[in-house]
MDAnalysis code that builds the backbone (N, CA, C; Angstrom):
import MDAnalysis as mda
import numpy as np

u = mda.Universe.empty(666, n_residues=222, atom_resindex=np.repeat(np.arange(222), 3), trajectory=True)
u.add_TopologyAttr("name", ["N", "CA", "C"] * 222)
u.add_TopologyAttr("resid", np.arange(1, 223))
u.add_TopologyAttr("resname", ["MET", "ILE", "PHE", "GLN", "PHE", "ILE", "ASP", "ARG", "ILE", "SER", "PHE", "ASP", "PRO", "THR", "GLY", "ALA", "VAL", "ILE", "GLY", "LEU", "ALA", "ALA", "PHE", "ALA", "LEU", "ALA", "LEU", "VAL", "VAL", "GLY", "ILE", "THR", "VAL", "HIS", "GLU", "PHE", "SER", "HIS", "ALA", "LEU", "SER", "ALA", "PHE", "ARG", "LEU", "GLY", "ASP", "ASN", "THR", "ALA", "LYS", "ASN", "LEU", "GLY", "ARG", "LEU", "THR", "LEU", "ASN", "PRO", "ARG", "ALA", "HIS", "LEU", "ASP", "PRO", "PHE", "GLY", "THR", "ILE", "MET", "LEU", "VAL", "VAL", "GLY", "GLY", "PHE", "GLY", "TRP", "GLY", "LYS", "PRO", "THR", "PRO", "VAL", "SER", "PRO", "TRP", "ASN", "LEU", "ARG", "ILE", "GLY", "GLU", "LYS", "ALA", "GLY", "MET", "ALA", "VAL", "VAL", "SER", "ILE", "ALA", "GLY", "PRO", "ILE", "SER", "ASN", "LEU", "LEU", "ILE", "ALA", "PHE", "LEU", "VAL", "ALA", "LEU", "PRO", "ILE", "ARG", "LEU", "ALA", "ARG", "LEU", "ASP", "LEU", "LEU", "ASP", "TRP", "GLN", "PRO", "SER", "SER", "VAL", "ILE", "LEU", "GLN", "PHE", "MET", "SER", "ALA", "LEU", "ILE", "ILE", "TRP", "ASN", "ILE", "VAL", "LEU", "ALA", "ALA", "PHE", "ASN", "LEU", "LEU", "PRO", "ILE", "ALA", "PRO", "LEU", "ASP", "GLY", "PHE", "LYS", "ILE", "VAL", "LEU", "GLY", "LEU", "LEU", "PRO", "ARG", "ASP", "MET", "ALA", "LEU", "SER", "PHE", "ALA", "ARG", "THR", "GLU", "ARG", "TYR", "GLY", "PRO", "MET", "VAL", "LEU", "ILE", "LEU", "LEU", "VAL", "ILE", "SER", "GLY", "ALA", "ALA", "PHE", "GLY", "ILE", "PRO", "ILE", "LEU", "GLY", "TYR", "VAL", "MET", "ASN", "PRO", "ILE", "ARG", "SER", "ALA", "LEU", "LEU", "SER", "LEU", "VAL", "LEU", "GLY"])
u.atoms.positions = np.array([
    [-18.801, -12.501, 27.259],
    [-18.436, -13.625, 28.091],
    [-19.630, -14.540, 28.353],
    [-20.754, -13.943, 28.768],
    [-21.949, -14.718, 29.068],
    [-22.463, -15.440, 27.829],
    [-22.191, -14.865, 26.640],
    [-22.692, -15.448, 25.407],
    [-22.027, -16.789, 25.098],
    [-20.824, -17.009, 25.606],
    [-20.159, -18.295, 25.412],
    [-20.956, -19.406, 26.073],
    [-21.480, -19.134, 27.259],
    [-22.270, -20.137, 27.967],
    [-23.623, -20.339, 27.293],
    [-24.213, -19.261, 26.769],
    [-25.496, -19.372, 26.072],
    [-25.344, -20.227, 24.821],
    [-24.269, -20.008, 24.060],
    [-24.017, -20.802, 22.855],
    [-23.796, -22.272, 23.195],
    [-23.214, -22.520, 24.349],
    [-22.870, -23.889, 24.740],
    [-24.087, -24.696, 25.175],
    [-25.157, -24.009, 25.581],
    [-26.348, -24.696, 26.092],
    [-26.930, -25.661, 25.067],
    [-26.885, -25.300, 23.783],
    [-27.517, -26.109, 22.743],
    [-26.902, -27.495, 22.600],
    [-25.596, -27.633, 22.845],
    [-24.955, -28.937, 22.668],
    [-24.404, -29.532, 23.964],
    [-24.314, -28.720, 25.029],
    [-23.802, -29.222, 26.306],
    [-24.446, -28.447, 27.456],
    [-25.751, -28.665, 27.688],
    [-26.452, -27.877, 28.708],
    [-25.881, -28.037, 30.110],
    [-25.509, -29.262, 30.469],
    [-24.949, -29.489, 31.807],
    [-23.631, -28.751, 31.973],
    [-22.773, -28.875, 30.972],
    [-21.483, -28.189, 31.026],
    [-21.643, -26.682, 31.057],
    [-22.643, -26.171, 30.329],
    [-22.883, -24.724, 30.299],
    [-23.319, -24.216, 31.667],
    [-24.204, -24.957, 32.324],
    [-24.689, -24.549, 33.647],
    [-23.557, -24.587, 34.666],
    [-22.758, -25.665, 34.621],
    [-21.632, -25.784, 35.557],
    [-20.610, -24.677, 35.300],
    [-20.327, -24.432, 34.022],
    [-19.367, -23.385, 33.675],
    [-19.838, -22.012, 34.117],
    [-21.123, -21.736, 33.933],
    [-21.679, -20.445, 34.342],
    [-21.651, -20.292, 35.859],
    [-21.972, -21.382, 36.571],
    [-21.940, -21.339, 38.039],
    [-20.521, -21.106, 38.545],
    [-19.554, -21.771, 37.907],
    [-18.149, -21.600, 38.302],
    [-17.686, -20.169, 38.041],
    [-18.087, -19.635, 36.893],
    [-17.739, -18.256, 36.547],
    [-18.344, -17.273, 37.545],
    [-19.623, -17.481, 37.898],
    [-20.307, -16.591, 38.841],
    [-19.647, -16.635, 40.213],
    [-19.292, -17.838, 40.666],
    [-18.633, -17.965, 41.968],
    [-17.291, -17.249, 41.964],
    [-16.509, -17.473, 40.903],
    [-15.195, -16.828, 40.807],
    [-15.337, -15.313, 40.793],
    [-16.358, -14.828, 40.095],
    [-16.619, -13.389, 40.014],
    [-16.941, -12.807, 41.387],
    [-17.857, -13.443, 42.099],
    [-18.279, -12.948, 43.414],
    [-17.131, -13.009, 44.411],
    [-16.428, -14.143, 44.448],
    [-15.311, -14.302, 45.385],
    [-14.203, -13.303, 45.075],
    [-13.836, -13.199, 43.801],
    [-12.733, -12.323, 43.410],
    [-12.985, -10.862, 43.732],
    [-14.161, -10.356, 43.359],
    [-14.478, -8.946, 43.603],
    [-14.630, -8.670, 45.093],
    [-15.303, -9.582, 45.804],
    [-15.526, -9.383, 47.240],
    [-14.213, -9.318, 48.007],
    [-13.342, -10.288, 47.773],
    [-12.059, -10.316, 48.482],
    [-11.191, -9.131, 48.075],
    [-11.239, -8.761, 46.805],
    [-10.466, -7.620, 46.297],
    [-10.830, -6.338, 47.049],
    [-12.118, -6.026, 47.107],
    [-12.547, -4.787, 47.762],
    [-12.396, -4.863, 49.280],
    [-12.637, -6.043, 49.847],
    [-12.426, -6.216, 51.289],
    [-10.969, -5.963, 51.651],
    [-10.055, -6.382, 50.786],
    [-8.625, -6.189, 51.047],
    [-8.255, -4.711, 51.041],
    [-8.885, -3.936, 50.153],
    [-8.688, -2.482, 50.191],
    [-9.134, -1.923, 51.540],
    [-10.327, -2.326, 51.967],
    [-10.886, -1.822, 53.228],
    [-10.024, -2.234, 54.416],
    [-9.562, -3.482, 54.410],
    [-8.756, -3.986, 55.521],
    [-7.411, -3.281, 55.598],
    [-6.758, -3.099, 54.450],
    [-5.449, -2.441, 54.456],
    [-5.575, -0.985, 54.900],
    [-6.639, -0.303, 54.465],
    [-6.864, 1.079, 54.900],
    [-7.102, 1.133, 56.407],
    [-7.880, 0.191, 56.914],
    [-8.166, 0.131, 58.354],
    [-6.883, -0.105, 59.149],
    [-6.042, -1.011, 58.657],
    [-4.774, -1.303, 59.337],
    [-3.839, -0.099, 59.327],
    [-3.998, 0.760, 58.330],
    [-3.152, 1.956, 58.238],
    [-3.769, 3.165, 58.945],
    [-4.894, 2.945, 59.616],
    [-5.464, 4.008, 60.443],
    [-6.701, 4.702, 59.919],
    [-7.226, 4.254, 58.763],
    [-8.413, 4.911, 58.208],
    [-9.658, 4.057, 58.451],
    [-10.632, 4.600, 59.145],
    [-11.855, 3.871, 59.485],
    [-13.008, 4.128, 58.515],
    [-12.753, 4.861, 57.433],
    [-13.835, 5.256, 56.528],
    [-14.611, 4.057, 55.995],
    [-13.904, 3.093, 55.420],
    [-14.572, 1.915, 54.858],
    [-15.288, 1.117, 55.942],
    [-14.658, 0.990, 57.087],
    [-15.266, 0.257, 58.207],
    [-16.571, 0.919, 58.637],
    [-16.548, 2.236, 58.765],
    [-17.743, 2.962, 59.203],
    [-18.883, 2.886, 58.193],
    [-18.545, 2.652, 56.929],
    [-19.557, 2.567, 55.875],
    [-19.952, 1.127, 55.566],
    [-19.528, 0.201, 56.421],
    [-19.929, -1.190, 56.268],
    [-19.197, -1.959, 55.197],
    [-18.012, -1.488, 54.807],
    [-17.261, -2.157, 53.744],
    [-16.188, -3.110, 54.268],
    [-15.964, -3.127, 55.562],
    [-14.987, -4.053, 56.130],
    [-15.699, -5.372, 56.418],
    [-16.139, -6.016, 55.350],
    [-16.936, -7.229, 55.448],
    [-16.705, -8.089, 54.215],
    [-16.947, -9.387, 54.357],
    [-16.853, -10.302, 53.225],
    [-18.233, -10.595, 52.637],
    [-19.203, -9.774, 52.984],
    [-20.536, -9.893, 52.393],
    [-20.486, -9.331, 50.969],
    [-20.717, -10.157, 49.948],
    [-20.599, -9.693, 48.558],
    [-21.473, -8.488, 48.230],
    [-22.632, -8.384, 48.861],
    [-23.544, -7.280, 48.535],
    [-22.944, -5.909, 48.834],
    [-21.986, -5.882, 49.739],
    [-21.355, -4.606, 50.086],
    [-20.347, -4.159, 49.035],
    [-19.922, -5.077, 48.161],
    [-18.798, -4.776, 47.276],
    [-19.104, -4.852, 45.779],
    [-20.177, -5.521, 45.383],
    [-20.447, -5.687, 43.957],
    [-21.025, -4.411, 43.357],
    [-20.401, -3.934, 42.297],
    [-20.868, -2.753, 41.569],
    [-21.694, -3.228, 40.377],
    [-22.952, -2.791, 40.248],
    [-23.815, -3.299, 39.171],
    [-23.203, -3.158, 37.776],
    [-22.723, -1.958, 37.433],
    [-22.182, -1.741, 36.090],
    [-20.882, -2.516, 35.886],
    [-20.006, -2.506, 36.897],
    [-18.750, -3.241, 36.799],
    [-18.966, -4.730, 36.655],
    [-19.987, -5.257, 37.341],
    [-20.300, -6.678, 37.243],
    [-20.837, -7.014, 35.861],
    [-21.705, -6.157, 35.325],
    [-22.244, -6.373, 33.983],
    [-21.120, -6.368, 32.951],
    [-20.179, -5.427, 33.082],
    [-19.055, -5.356, 32.148],
    [-18.220, -6.625, 32.206],
    [-18.023, -7.161, 33.406],
    [-17.226, -8.378, 33.553],
    [-17.952, -9.571, 32.955],
    [-19.269, -9.642, 33.171],
    [-20.061, -10.752, 32.645],
    [-20.118, -10.713, 31.119],
    [-20.308, -9.522, 30.561],
    [-20.465, -9.387, 29.112],
    [-19.122, -9.378, 28.390],
    [-18.176, -8.600, 28.912],
    [-16.922, -8.399, 28.190],
    [-15.705, -9.067, 28.766],
    [-15.826, -9.627, 29.992],
    [-14.673, -10.282, 30.593],
    [-13.779, -9.341, 31.379],
    [-14.151, -8.059, 31.466],
    [-13.383, -7.087, 32.240],
    [-14.367, -6.269, 33.077],
    [-14.049, -6.092, 34.357],
    [-14.971, -5.350, 35.211],
    [-14.337, -4.974, 36.529],
    [-15.149, -4.527, 37.469],
    [-14.628, -4.015, 38.735],
    [-15.710, -4.070, 39.796],
    [-15.311, -3.900, 41.052],
    [-16.252, -3.845, 42.154],
    [-16.556, -2.410, 42.521],
    [-17.430, -2.246, 43.511],
    [-17.772, -0.916, 44.004],
    [-16.533, -0.320, 44.664],
    [-16.081, 0.864, 44.261],
    [-14.862, 1.445, 44.840],
    [-14.943, 1.540, 46.360],
    [-13.867, 1.137, 47.018],
    [-13.804, 1.203, 48.477],
    [-13.448, 2.622, 48.911],
    [-14.270, 3.255, 49.745],
    [-13.985, 4.630, 50.183],
    [-12.790, 4.686, 51.128],
    [-11.863, 5.576, 50.829],
    [-10.662, 5.746, 51.655],
    [-10.419, 7.239, 51.854],
    [-10.065, 7.624, 53.064],
    [-9.674, 9.010, 53.356],
    [-8.152, 9.039, 53.470],
    [-7.453, 9.419, 52.394],
    [-5.985, 9.320, 52.357],
    [-5.284, 10.037, 53.501],
    [-5.848, 11.165, 53.952],
    [-5.192, 11.938, 55.010],
    [-5.179, 11.212, 56.357],
    [-5.967, 10.142, 56.482],
    [-5.974, 9.365, 57.726],
    [-4.904, 8.276, 57.755],
    [-4.296, 7.991, 56.615],
    [-3.336, 6.889, 56.523],
    [-2.021, 7.265, 57.201],
    [-1.566, 6.399, 58.086],
    [-0.415, 6.717, 58.938],
    [0.883, 6.921, 58.169],
    [1.030, 6.273, 57.028],
    [2.307, 6.351, 56.313],
    [2.308, 7.454, 55.259],
    [1.294, 8.302, 55.277],
    [1.218, 9.398, 54.312],
    [0.220, 9.094, 53.205],
    [-0.266, 10.149, 52.577],
    [-1.314, 9.980, 51.574],
    [-0.841, 9.190, 50.355],
    [0.295, 9.598, 49.774],
    [0.784, 8.952, 48.547],
    [1.125, 7.494, 48.768],
    [1.995, 7.246, 49.741],
    [2.422, 5.874, 50.017],
    [1.251, 5.038, 50.517],
    [0.414, 5.648, 51.352],
    [-0.730, 4.922, 51.896],
    [-1.690, 4.462, 50.823],
    [-2.007, 5.340, 49.876],
    [-2.923, 4.971, 48.802],
    [-2.322, 3.912, 47.884],
    [-1.002, 3.966, 47.700],
    [-0.344, 2.939, 46.890],
    [-0.474, 1.574, 47.556],
    [-0.268, 1.530, 48.871],
    [-0.371, 0.269, 49.617],
    [-1.808, -0.246, 49.609],
    [-2.758, 0.643, 49.881],
    [-4.173, 0.252, 49.881],
    [-4.586, -0.249, 48.496],
    [-4.112, 0.409, 47.460],
    [-4.485, 0.046, 46.089],
    [-3.920, -1.301, 45.678],
    [-2.676, -1.562, 46.018],
    [-2.053, -2.811, 45.581],
    [-2.574, -4.009, 46.364],
    [-3.210, -3.759, 47.512],
    [-3.746, -4.855, 48.321],
    [-4.805, -5.648, 47.566],
    [-5.596, -4.970, 46.713],
    [-6.642, -5.650, 45.957],
    [-6.097, -6.680, 44.982],
    [-5.244, -6.272, 44.028],
    [-4.667, -7.241, 43.100],
    [-3.873, -8.343, 43.794],
    [-3.163, -8.007, 44.864],
    [-2.402, -9.027, 45.590],
    [-3.343, -10.080, 46.167],
    [-4.491, -9.649, 46.677],
    [-5.447, -10.605, 47.245],
    [-5.968, -11.557, 46.173],
    [-6.201, -11.049, 44.954],
    [-6.649, -11.914, 43.866],
    [-5.579, -12.922, 43.476],
    [-4.332, -12.473, 43.436],
    [-3.234, -13.387, 43.119],
    [-3.063, -14.427, 44.214],
    [-3.293, -14.032, 45.461],
    [-3.180, -14.971, 46.578],
    [-4.251, -16.057, 46.482],
    [-5.478, -15.665, 46.137],
    [-6.539, -16.655, 45.940],
    [-6.149, -17.625, 44.833],
    [-5.702, -17.074, 43.697],
    [-5.314, -17.910, 42.560],
    [-4.188, -18.866, 42.945],
    [-3.206, -18.368, 43.694],
    [-2.072, -19.202, 44.097],
    [-2.523, -20.331, 45.018],
    [-3.371, -20.024, 45.989],
    [-3.826, -21.040, 46.945],
    [-4.672, -22.110, 46.263],
    [-5.550, -21.684, 45.344],
    [-6.378, -22.649, 44.623],
    [-5.528, -23.485, 43.675],
    [-4.478, -22.869, 43.118],
    [-3.616, -23.566, 42.156],
    [-2.628, -24.513, 42.824],
    [-2.448, -24.377, 44.118],
    [-1.435, -25.181, 44.811],
    [-1.628, -26.683, 44.598],
    [-2.851, -27.230, 44.761],
    [-3.030, -28.665, 44.492],
    [-2.728, -29.033, 43.047],
    [-3.043, -28.117, 42.112],
    [-2.771, -28.371, 40.696],
    [-1.270, -28.403, 40.446],
    [-0.535, -27.498, 41.100],
    [0.925, -27.492, 40.970],
    [1.515, -28.770, 41.538],
    [1.006, -29.200, 42.687],
    [1.529, -30.411, 43.324],
    [1.237, -31.646, 42.479],
    [0.096, -31.632, 41.774],
    [-0.272, -32.763, 40.917],
    [0.374, -32.672, 39.538],
    [1.100, -31.564, 39.293],
    [1.807, -31.347, 38.024],
    [0.862, -31.363, 36.815],
    [-0.298, -30.730, 36.964],
    [-1.233, -30.588, 35.856],
    [-0.941, -29.291, 35.114],
    [-1.225, -29.278, 33.817],
    [-1.030, -28.075, 33.000],
    [-2.388, -27.434, 32.750],
    [-2.669, -26.345, 33.446],
    [-3.972, -25.694, 33.330],
    [-4.214, -25.156, 31.928],
    [-3.162, -24.772, 31.223],
    [-3.321, -24.176, 29.896],
    [-3.814, -25.193, 28.872],
    [-3.475, -26.491, 29.068],
    [-3.881, -27.526, 28.121],
    [-4.954, -28.446, 28.695],
    [-5.279, -28.246, 29.945],
    [-6.107, -29.187, 30.667],
    [-7.578, -28.831, 30.536],
    [-8.394, -29.826, 30.179],
    [-9.842, -29.660, 30.139],
    [-10.425, -30.394, 31.342],
    [-10.807, -29.693, 32.396],
    [-11.254, -30.334, 33.621],
    [-12.510, -31.165, 33.415],
    [-12.527, -32.358, 33.989],
    [-13.637, -33.277, 33.803],
    [-14.572, -33.303, 34.997],
    [-14.147, -32.819, 36.144],
    [-14.996, -32.844, 37.327],
    [-15.475, -31.441, 37.659],
    [-16.587, -31.392, 38.381],
    [-17.162, -30.107, 38.767],
    [-16.188, -29.327, 39.636],
    [-15.554, -30.015, 40.580],
    [-14.619, -29.355, 41.492],
    [-13.469, -28.720, 40.721],
    [-12.929, -29.453, 39.749],
    [-11.807, -28.928, 38.974],
    [-12.229, -27.742, 38.104],
    [-13.455, -27.763, 37.629],
    [-13.935, -26.621, 36.843],
    [-14.051, -25.370, 37.710],
    [-14.520, -25.548, 38.932],
    [-14.612, -24.404, 39.844],
    [-13.219, -23.893, 40.209],
    [-12.282, -24.809, 40.420],
    [-10.909, -24.407, 40.725],
    [-10.308, -23.633, 39.560],
    [-10.529, -24.143, 38.356],
    [-10.001, -23.485, 37.159],
    [-10.547, -22.068, 37.021],
    [-11.860, -21.913, 37.249],
    [-12.482, -20.588, 37.142],
    [-11.934, -19.632, 38.191],
    [-11.755, -20.115, 39.415],
    [-11.225, -19.263, 40.486],
    [-9.818, -18.777, 40.156],
    [-9.012, -19.656, 39.586],
    [-7.641, -19.279, 39.228],
    [-7.642, -18.241, 38.106],
    [-8.306, -18.576, 37.016],
    [-8.255, -17.729, 35.824],
    [-8.886, -16.358, 36.069],
    [-10.058, -16.323, 36.698],
    [-10.753, -15.040, 36.845],
    [-10.151, -14.151, 37.911],
    [-9.521, -14.742, 38.914],
    [-8.809, -13.904, 39.878],
    [-7.569, -13.293, 39.238],
    [-6.945, -14.019, 38.331],
    [-5.806, -13.468, 37.598],
    [-6.269, -12.355, 36.658],
    [-7.412, -12.556, 36.007],
    [-7.965, -11.514, 35.138],
    [-8.255, -10.244, 35.938],
    [-8.870, -10.402, 37.111],
    [-9.170, -9.239, 37.956],
    [-7.898, -8.517, 38.383],
    [-6.884, -9.295, 38.761],
    [-5.616, -8.683, 39.180],
    [-4.970, -7.934, 38.023],
    [-4.895, -8.579, 36.861],
    [-4.253, -7.966, 35.696],
    [-4.983, -6.699, 35.263],
    [-6.307, -6.764, 35.212],
    [-7.096, -5.611, 34.783],
    [-6.915, -4.436, 35.734],
    [-6.946, -4.714, 37.031],
    [-6.846, -3.636, 38.016],
    [-5.440, -3.061, 38.130],
    [-4.447, -3.750, 37.601],
    [-3.081, -3.227, 37.624],
    [-2.803, -2.250, 36.482],
    [-3.733, -2.128, 35.541],
    [-3.541, -1.156, 34.458],
    [-3.499, 0.254, 35.045],
    [-2.538, 1.076, 34.638],
    [-2.378, 2.425, 35.219],
    [-3.346, 3.449, 34.633],
    [-4.631, 3.125, 34.703],
    [-5.682, 3.999, 34.180],
    [-6.700, 4.243, 35.290],
    [-6.999, 5.513, 35.568],
    [-8.011, 5.828, 36.585],
    [-9.377, 5.306, 36.127],
    [-10.196, 4.740, 37.018],
    [-10.012, 4.687, 38.476],
    [-9.437, 3.367, 38.971],
    [-8.719, 2.637, 38.125],
    [-8.194, 1.332, 38.519],
    [-7.052, 1.471, 39.521],
    [-6.764, 0.365, 40.209],
    [-5.726, 0.382, 41.252],
    [-4.366, 0.782, 40.706],
    [-4.067, 0.341, 39.485],
    [-2.755, 0.620, 38.912],
    [-2.451, 2.102, 38.835],
    [-3.475, 2.917, 38.615],
    [-3.291, 4.370, 38.543],
    [-2.774, 4.905, 39.876],
    [-3.399, 4.481, 40.973],
    [-3.008, 4.970, 42.296],
    [-1.662, 4.393, 42.735],
    [-1.368, 3.184, 42.284],
    [-0.069, 2.591, 42.609],
    [1.049, 3.392, 41.951],
    [0.891, 3.674, 40.653],
    [1.889, 4.465, 39.927],
    [1.997, 5.859, 40.528],
    [0.859, 6.452, 40.873],
    [0.837, 7.782, 41.477],
    [1.657, 7.812, 42.764],
    [1.576, 6.737, 43.534],
    [2.314, 6.674, 44.790],
    [3.797, 6.436, 44.618],
    [4.184, 5.879, 43.474],
    [5.596, 5.565, 43.237],
    [6.351, 6.697, 42.550],
    [5.633, 7.569, 41.851],
    [6.291, 8.643, 41.102],
    [6.783, 9.763, 42.022],
    [7.871, 10.436, 41.625],
    [8.299, 11.644, 42.350],
    [7.177, 12.682, 42.318],
    [7.215, 13.633, 43.240],
    [6.108, 14.574, 43.432],
    [5.709, 15.302, 42.145],
    [6.670, 15.874, 41.425],
    [6.344, 16.641, 40.220],
    [5.698, 15.761, 39.150],
    [6.276, 14.572, 38.957],
    [5.722, 13.653, 37.965],
    [4.347, 13.153, 38.399],
    [4.185, 12.944, 39.703],
    [2.895, 12.486, 40.223],
    [1.807, 13.526, 39.979],
    [2.148, 14.798, 40.161],
    [1.178, 15.868, 39.927],
    [0.755, 15.919, 38.461],
    [1.718, 15.742, 37.567],
    [1.404, 15.738, 36.131],
    [0.539, 14.533, 35.771],
    [0.904, 13.382, 36.326],
    [0.157, 12.150, 36.045],
    [-1.263, 12.240, 36.601],
    [-1.412, 12.892, 37.758],
    [-2.728, 13.020, 38.397],
    [-3.705, 13.789, 37.518],
    [-3.189, 14.665, 36.669],
    [-4.066, 15.464, 35.800],
    [-4.773, 14.605, 34.746],
    [-4.264, 13.406, 34.517],
    [-4.895, 12.518, 33.530],
    [-6.075, 11.750, 34.124],
    [-6.280, 11.888, 35.443],
    [-7.313, 11.091, 36.113],
    [-8.700, 11.313, 35.519],
    [-9.008, 12.540, 35.163],
    [-10.348, 12.864, 34.657],
    [-10.665, 12.138, 33.351],
    [-9.610, 11.791, 32.592],
    [-9.825, 11.134, 31.303],
    [-9.853, 9.611, 31.427],
    [-9.495, 9.100, 32.595],
    [-9.373, 7.663, 32.780],
    [-10.612, 6.864, 32.430],
    [-11.782, 7.193, 32.995],
    [-12.981, 6.411, 32.693],
    [-13.315, 6.369, 31.208],
    [-13.131, 7.495, 30.504],
    [-13.414, 7.530, 29.071],
    [-12.446, 6.626, 28.308],
    [-11.168, 6.692, 28.667],
    [-10.163, 5.841, 28.027],
    [-10.478, 4.375, 28.283],
    [-10.878, 4.074, 29.508],
    [-11.181, 2.702, 29.895],
    [-12.356, 2.149, 29.098],
    [-13.397, 2.937, 28.962],
    [-14.569, 2.502, 28.199],
    [-14.204, 2.277, 26.736],
    [-13.405, 3.173, 26.163],
    [-12.975, 3.014, 24.770],
    [-12.160, 1.742, 24.582],
    [-11.298, 1.449, 25.556],
    [-10.495, 0.233, 25.480],
    [-11.373, -1.012, 25.541],
    [-12.375, -0.979, 26.417],
    [-13.250, -2.139, 26.597],
    [-14.085, -2.402, 25.349],
    [-14.595, -1.336, 24.706],
    [-15.489, -1.522, 23.557],
    [-14.751, -1.536, 22.226],
    [-13.433, -1.344, 22.239],
    [-12.681, -1.233, 20.982],
    [-12.810, -2.473, 20.113],
    [-12.879, -3.635, 20.741],
    [-12.992, -4.869, 19.974],
    [-14.305, -4.952, 19.225],
    [-15.411, -4.718, 19.946],
    [-16.735, -4.814, 19.333],
    [-16.997, -3.660, 18.369],
    [-16.524, -2.464, 18.728],
    [-16.835, -1.273, 17.927],
    [-15.945, -1.125, 16.700],
    [-14.660, -1.439, 16.850],
    [-13.706, -1.180, 15.766],
    [-12.999, -2.439, 15.254],
    [-13.281, -3.568, 15.881],
    [-12.628, -4.805, 15.467],
    [-11.177, -4.886, 15.891],
    [-10.768, -4.001, 16.796],
    [-9.387, -4.000, 17.292],
    [-9.425, -4.135, 18.816],
    [-9.245, -5.338, 19.343],
    [-9.335, -5.550, 20.793],
    [-8.097, -5.030, 21.526],
    [-8.000, -3.706, 21.630],
    [-6.809, -3.089, 22.228],
    [-6.589, -3.578, 23.654],
    [-7.674, -3.643, 24.420],
    [-7.542, -4.071, 25.811],
    [-7.005, -5.491, 25.900],
    [-7.441, -6.333, 24.971],
    [-6.939, -7.702, 24.937],
    [-5.447, -7.746, 24.654],
    [-4.992, -6.895, 23.725],
    [-3.567, -6.838, 23.412],
    [-2.745, -6.420, 24.630],
    [-3.305, -5.503, 25.418],
    [-2.598, -5.032, 26.611],
    [-2.665, -6.064, 27.730],
    [-3.847, -6.661, 27.888],
    [-4.086, -7.565, 29.010],
    [-3.417, -8.921, 28.854],
    [-3.398, -9.462, 27.651],
    [-2.932, -10.836, 27.458],
    [-1.516, -11.091, 27.967],
    [-0.535, -10.214, 27.677],
    [0.811, -10.461, 28.222],
    [0.843, -10.427, 29.747],
    [0.094, -9.485, 30.350],
    [0.051, -9.394, 31.814],
    [-0.602, -10.637, 32.391],
    [-1.717, -11.038, 31.790],
    [-2.452, -12.211, 32.267],
    [-1.603, -13.474, 32.137],
    [-0.910, -13.620, 31.010],
    [-0.064, -14.798, 30.803],
    [1.084, -14.844, 31.800],
    [1.685, -13.676, 32.059],
    [2.795, -13.615, 33.020],
    [2.323, -13.982, 34.423],
    [1.156, -13.469, 34.820],
    [0.623, -13.769, 36.150],
    [0.208, -15.229, 36.258],
    [-0.343, -15.780, 35.177],
    [-0.740, -17.186, 35.175],
    [0.478, -18.087, 35.322],
    [1.551, -17.752, 34.619],
    [2.795, -18.523, 34.744],
    [3.366, -18.414, 36.149],
    [3.265, -17.220, 36.735],
    [3.757, -17.005, 38.096],
    [2.977, -17.849, 39.095],
    [1.660, -17.888, 38.938],
    [0.802, -18.617, 39.876],
    [0.962, -20.126, 39.726],
    [1.038, -20.592, 38.480],
    [1.101, -22.034, 38.235],
    [2.518, -22.593, 38.295],
    [3.518, -21.716, 38.263],
    [4.903, -22.156, 38.371],
    [5.454, -22.728, 37.073],
])
């Protein structure tokens, strides 16, 4: 991802700097709000773990994960520092509580994208074909697209992503127990998916992500 901006510097240095700044802002805002939403939803459901550890804050330093940020910058897919939650403290039960806490992150990213896209919808602009000419519009475009990417990526049902815990909370007990056994393999599967394009020339993650991302983009832009 970062290499696109580096390549652009040679023929459009101003555009490259603006694009990189917009990308960085979208990254920081998206991850910060995503993890804060996990902490807030857990707190509202009765768990003070994240609050006690200083995670109930909109300070980006509390939420940015170094490796997850690097992966997002380099490959376009990444994550924030996992928000600590004590499931047994959640008032609505461990399974349902974790599902609610988990889905709060992607929903917050979609909400940001929707709010930023609202002026674009009212102006009847087509973001898919539109090349923004102003700095403000470039920042708006980045906030919309990257928050949708974060939401789509985190909805994948692979541990430790939010989608895994959401599915776990929705499955009947026996199926949930069987599905939970796959958790240990999640990080390895995730890494293989992320590097599949560069390593094998088959961007599996892109094939999975693109339909989800397109559907969410259509939903946000109307």
